C-alpha beads as a LAMMPS data file, in Angstrom:
LAMMPS data file: protein, C-alpha beads

120 atoms
119 bonds

1 atom types
1 bond types

-500.0 500.0 xlo xhi
-500.0 500.0 ylo yhi
-500.0 500.0 zlo zhi

Masses

1 110.0

Atoms # bond

1 1 1 421.924 -108.835 85.838
2 1 1 419.001 -110.189 87.083
3 1 1 417.603 -109.408 83.755
4 1 1 419.661 -112.050 81.904
5 1 1 419.094 -114.499 84.425
6 1 1 415.561 -114.508 83.697
7 1 1 415.943 -114.288 79.977
8 1 1 417.789 -117.727 80.523
9 1 1 415.425 -119.271 82.832
10 1 1 412.209 -118.381 80.544
11 1 1 414.426 -120.268 77.620
12 1 1 414.518 -123.591 80.145
13 1 1 411.024 -123.165 81.022
14 1 1 409.750 -122.882 77.431
15 1 1 411.971 -126.038 76.889
16 1 1 410.586 -127.778 79.680
17 1 1 406.842 -127.281 78.753
18 1 1 407.411 -128.465 75.424
19 1 1 408.882 -131.776 76.594
20 1 1 406.069 -131.808 78.913
21 1 1 403.202 -130.731 75.966
22 1 1 405.509 -133.954 74.217
23 1 1 405.318 -136.044 76.937
24 1 1 401.366 -135.580 77.556
25 1 1 400.343 -135.958 73.825
26 1 1 402.133 -139.396 74.032
27 1 1 400.511 -139.896 77.385
28 1 1 396.800 -139.317 76.016
29 1 1 397.901 -141.556 72.458
30 1 1 398.734 -144.549 74.749
31 1 1 395.879 -144.247 76.969
32 1 1 393.689 -144.112 73.690
33 1 1 395.208 -147.180 72.459
34 1 1 395.011 -148.977 75.573
35 1 1 391.404 -148.197 75.826
36 1 1 390.307 -151.399 73.451
37 1 1 392.827 -153.873 75.440
38 1 1 391.228 -156.493 77.953
39 1 1 393.482 -158.078 80.308
40 1 1 392.403 -161.248 81.803
41 1 1 394.376 -162.940 84.882
42 1 1 394.103 -166.720 84.862
43 1 1 395.144 -168.690 88.062
44 1 1 395.069 -172.400 88.647
45 1 1 397.699 -174.966 89.170
46 1 1 400.232 -176.071 87.037
47 1 1 399.010 -177.954 84.316
48 1 1 395.254 -177.214 84.859
49 1 1 395.065 -175.534 81.142
50 1 1 395.724 -172.046 81.782
51 1 1 398.246 -171.686 78.456
52 1 1 395.643 -174.009 76.648
53 1 1 392.715 -171.193 77.088
54 1 1 395.047 -168.307 75.919
55 1 1 395.977 -171.058 72.640
56 1 1 392.784 -171.347 71.975
57 1 1 391.796 -167.692 71.874
58 1 1 394.841 -166.805 69.629
59 1 1 393.534 -169.577 67.235
60 1 1 389.496 -168.403 67.513
61 1 1 390.355 -164.608 67.010
62 1 1 392.615 -165.670 63.940
63 1 1 395.682 -164.446 65.358
64 1 1 398.744 -164.750 62.989
65 1 1 401.549 -167.067 64.514
66 1 1 404.722 -165.322 64.608
67 1 1 408.049 -166.578 63.077
68 1 1 409.371 -167.486 66.589
69 1 1 406.014 -169.594 67.460
70 1 1 406.575 -171.163 63.715
71 1 1 409.893 -171.974 64.545
72 1 1 409.332 -173.528 68.147
73 1 1 406.484 -175.503 66.626
74 1 1 408.805 -177.407 64.081
75 1 1 410.886 -178.697 67.077
76 1 1 408.136 -179.993 69.214
77 1 1 406.500 -181.375 65.763
78 1 1 410.212 -183.046 65.019
79 1 1 410.581 -184.172 68.464
80 1 1 407.089 -185.646 68.494
81 1 1 407.827 -187.683 65.109
82 1 1 411.189 -188.950 66.374
83 1 1 409.664 -189.927 69.520
84 1 1 406.627 -191.793 67.725
85 1 1 409.204 -193.568 65.136
86 1 1 411.488 -194.680 68.299
87 1 1 408.356 -196.327 70.004
88 1 1 407.148 -197.871 67.024
89 1 1 410.876 -199.326 66.418
90 1 1 410.811 -200.385 69.827
91 1 1 407.732 -202.141 69.364
92 1 1 408.253 -203.877 66.235
93 1 1 411.539 -205.269 67.617
94 1 1 409.548 -206.453 70.612
95 1 1 406.826 -207.918 68.299
96 1 1 409.714 -209.725 66.319
97 1 1 408.445 -207.560 62.896
98 1 1 411.767 -205.794 62.737
99 1 1 415.298 -206.391 64.441
100 1 1 417.736 -203.573 64.562
101 1 1 420.530 -206.232 64.755
102 1 1 419.217 -207.907 61.663
103 1 1 420.663 -206.584 58.576
104 1 1 417.781 -208.658 56.123
105 1 1 414.436 -207.419 57.447
106 1 1 411.493 -207.737 55.983
107 1 1 409.866 -204.945 54.637
108 1 1 406.016 -204.099 55.644
109 1 1 404.253 -201.439 53.704
110 1 1 405.806 -198.748 51.794
111 1 1 409.895 -198.012 51.895
112 1 1 411.045 -194.235 51.826
113 1 1 414.051 -193.059 50.083
114 1 1 415.615 -189.959 48.663
115 1 1 413.237 -190.478 45.669
116 1 1 410.145 -190.816 47.676
117 1 1 407.886 -193.377 48.410
118 1 1 408.195 -197.224 46.919
119 1 1 405.375 -199.767 46.854
120 1 1 407.194 -203.270 47.845

Bonds

1 1 1 2
2 1 2 3
3 1 3 4
4 1 4 5
5 1 5 6
6 1 6 7
7 1 7 8
8 1 8 9
9 1 9 10
10 1 10 11
11 1 11 12
12 1 12 13
13 1 13 14
14 1 14 15
15 1 15 16
16 1 16 17
17 1 17 18
18 1 18 19
19 1 19 20
20 1 20 21
21 1 21 22
22 1 22 23
23 1 23 24
24 1 24 25
25 1 25 26
26 1 26 27
27 1 27 28
28 1 28 29
29 1 29 30
30 1 30 31
31 1 31 32
32 1 32 33
33 1 33 34
34 1 34 35
35 1 35 36
36 1 36 37
37 1 37 38
38 1 38 39
39 1 39 40
40 1 40 41
41 1 41 42
42 1 42 43
43 1 43 44
44 1 44 45
45 1 45 46
46 1 46 47
47 1 47 48
48 1 48 49
49 1 49 50
50 1 50 51
51 1 51 52
52 1 52 53
53 1 53 54
54 1 54 55
55 1 55 56
56 1 56 57
57 1 57 58
58 1 58 59
59 1 59 60
60 1 60 61
61 1 61 62
62 1 62 63
63 1 63 64
64 1 64 65
65 1 65 66
66 1 66 67
67 1 67 68
68 1 68 69
69 1 69 70
70 1 70 71
71 1 71 72
72 1 72 73
73 1 73 74
74 1 74 75
75 1 75 76
76 1 76 77
77 1 77 78
78 1 78 79
79 1 79 80
80 1 80 81
81 1 81 82
82 1 82 83
83 1 83 84
84 1 84 85
85 1 85 86
86 1 86 87
87 1 87 88
88 1 88 89
89 1 89 90
90 1 90 91
91 1 91 92
92 1 92 93
93 1 93 94
94 1 94 95
95 1 95 96
96 1 96 97
97 1 97 98
98 1 98 99
99 1 99 100
100 1 100 101
101 1 101 102
102 1 102 103
103 1 103 104
104 1 104 105
105 1 105 106
106 1 106 107
107 1 107 108
108 1 108 109
109 1 109 110
110 1 110 111
111 1 111 112
112 1 112 113
113 1 113 114
114 1 114 115
115 1 115 116
116 1 116 117
117 1 117 118
118 1 118 119
119 1 119 120
């Protein structure tokens, strides 16, 4: 009876050792991969440029932008463009160049349609 339990235990030990060796091998691989990783802790108040430094480092080192980053930038650019157009419309209205209420505004410079820009 004691021999049967010993054999079962040795099978269990073999499984544990195999699992332990697998984990050790994975740990060594992870340590080797992380030897070239440098971590930097940037401390400072909000708005002091911590994110800017990281963005500049990514640009300098030629890191590719992910699809998610490109989508985020597209949204930011779109919002900035719309804000600029709104500001120009507001200023041109206040200067009397363009009035949102009038139907016959004078076009200054190129006008745009679905076909592209046309000179006036």
